[in-house]
C-alpha distance (Angstrom), angle and dihedral (degrees) to the residues before:
residue distance angle dihedral
M1 . . .
E2 3.76 . .
S3 3.79 127.0 .
R4 3.79 112.4 -105.1
F5 3.77 100.1 -153.9
N6 3.80 138.7 -3.9
L7 3.78 107.0 -130.8
M8 3.79 92.3 -172.1
T9 3.82 93.6 61.3
N10 3.80 91.7 50.7
E11 3.81 117.6 84.5
V12 3.80 95.6 -132.9
G13 3.81 93.7 40.2
A14 3.81 91.5 50.2
K15 3.82 91.5 50.1
V16 3.78 91.2 50.8
G17 3.80 91.3 46.4
K18 3.81 92.0 50.8
R19 3.80 91.8 49.6
M20 3.80 92.3 47.9
Y21 3.80 88.8 50.9
N22 3.80 90.8 50.9
V23 3.82 91.6 49.6
S24 3.79 88.4 50.5
L25 3.81 90.2 55.6
A26 3.82 89.8 70.7
I27 3.80 88.4 57.0
T28 3.80 93.9 44.1
E29 3.81 90.4 50.4
S30 3.83 92.8 49.6
S31 3.80 125.0 99.2
L32 3.82 91.2 -104.9
P33 3.83 103.0 119.7
K34 3.82 111.5 -96.7
D35 3.80 93.9 -136.8
L36 3.81 89.7 53.2
Q37 3.80 90.5 50.6
Q38 3.81 90.4 58.6
L39 3.82 92.4 46.8
V40 3.82 91.0 51.0
E41 3.80 92.1 48.4
L42 3.80 91.2 46.7
R43 3.81 93.8 49.6
A44 3.82 94.8 48.6
S45 3.81 89.7 46.5
Q46 3.81 91.2 51.7
I47 3.80 91.2 51.0
N48 3.81 91.9 48.2
G49 3.80 94.1 45.1
C50 3.81 95.5 -124.4
G51 3.80 104.9 158.6
W52 3.80 93.5 -173.8
C53 3.81 92.9 52.5
V54 3.82 93.3 44.7
D55 3.82 87.3 52.4
V56 3.82 92.8 48.4
H57 3.79 97.5 46.8
T58 3.80 96.0 41.2
K59 3.81 91.6 52.0
E60 3.82 95.1 42.0
A61 3.81 91.1 49.6
A62 3.81 91.9 48.2
A63 3.81 91.2 47.7
A64 3.82 88.7 52.2
G65 3.81 90.9 53.6
E66 3.81 103.5 -94.0
T67 3.80 111.3 153.4
A68 3.79 122.9 -111.3
V69 3.81 90.0 -126.7
R70 3.80 93.2 58.6
L71 3.80 92.7 43.7
H72 3.80 91.1 51.4
L73 3.80 92.1 47.4
V74 3.82 99.0 48.9
A75 3.81 90.0 93.6
A76 3.82 89.1 55.2
W77 3.80 99.3 34.0
R78 3.81 93.7 139.8
E79 3.80 89.9 59.4
S80 3.81 94.6 43.8
A81 3.79 132.8 90.0
V82 3.82 96.4 -156.0
F83 3.81 99.6 83.5
T84 3.79 126.6 81.6
E85 3.78 123.1 -125.2
A86 3.82 89.1 -105.8
E87 3.82 92.0 51.0
R88 3.78 90.5 48.2
A89 3.82 90.4 52.4
A90 3.81 90.2 51.5
L91 3.80 92.6 46.9
A92 3.81 90.9 50.1
L93 3.81 90.3 50.7
T94 3.81 88.8 47.8
E95 3.79 92.8 52.5
E96 3.78 95.3 46.4
G97 3.81 91.8 43.1
T98 3.81 89.9 50.4
R99 3.81 96.4 45.2
L100 3.79 96.8 50.8
A101 3.79 93.1 139.2
D102 3.81 92.2 50.8
A103 3.80 95.8 64.7
N104 3.76 135.3 39.7
H105 3.78 93.7 -136.9
G106 3.80 102.7 54.0
V107 3.79 104.9 -153.8
S108 3.80 109.0 5.8
D109 3.80 122.4 -126.2
E110 3.82 88.8 -119.3
T111 3.80 92.8 54.7
W112 3.81 91.3 45.3
A113 3.81 91.2 50.0
Q114 3.81 91.4 50.9
A115 3.81 91.5 50.8
R116 3.81 92.0 47.2
K117 3.80 89.3 51.3
H118 3.81 89.9 62.9
Y119 3.82 106.3 29.8
D120 3.80 131.7 58.7
D121 3.82 123.4 -137.1
D122 3.81 95.2 -85.9
Q123 3.79 92.5 46.2
I124 3.80 93.4 47.8
A125 3.82 89.8 49.0
A126 3.80 88.7 51.4
L127 3.81 92.5 45.7
V128 3.80 94.7 49.8
S129 3.81 90.4 45.5
L130 3.80 91.1 47.8
V131 3.81 91.7 53.4
A132 3.81 90.3 49.8
M133 3.82 93.8 46.8
I134 3.81 96.4 47.2
N135 3.79 90.5 48.1
A136 3.82 89.3 53.2
A137 3.81 90.7 48.4
N138 3.81 90.8 47.5
R139 3.78 90.8 54.0
L140 3.80 91.8 51.6
G141 3.80 89.9 49.9
V142 3.79 96.5 45.5
I143 3.81 96.0 44.3
T144 3.80 92.3 50.8
R145 3.84 93.3 36.5
M146 3.79 96.3 -123.7
Q147 3.78 106.0 -169.8
G148 3.77 125.1 -134.1
G149 3.76 124.9 -134.1
S150 3.79 106.2 66.9
Y151 3.80 101.4 72.6
E152 3.80 119.3 118.4
P153 3.84 119.2 -162.4
G154 3.79 112.4 -99.0
M155 3.81 92.6 17.6
F156 3.80 93.4 136.9
A157 3.80 99.2 36.4
D158 3.82 91.4 123.0
S159 3.83 96.0 44.5
S160 3.79 94.5 112.0
S161 3.80 92.9 70.4
């Protein structure tokens, strides 16, 4: 597989990327746990088949101290004993929010209620926004065939400027 297009070397693509990064800062700076943010981004990226994003979020999570066991089990979180009830609620919301076209209900009332049980208003706003943003990023990566494997943790730390 070969990448189709490098958005970051294109003027318009780079502007969009910078703005998406800046929007994501509001989520990163929220009270939603940082380790959970990486798990959510990893799970949505796995579902969407974005190799670049799986690479980014696996490496960023590992660099932040996430265990290899939990990273390997994100894809099978329902059949794993290493995630908390709150993490499981967020992962369920992530899956349903990512697979909107696969179900006629979008995010179910049961999944929403479980998430609300564990996250306050600011955290739920951050979680919903995070699911939307990672899905947008996944689509950019998949459409342009961005390849995983070359990401280094912290690579885009100065992207806001």
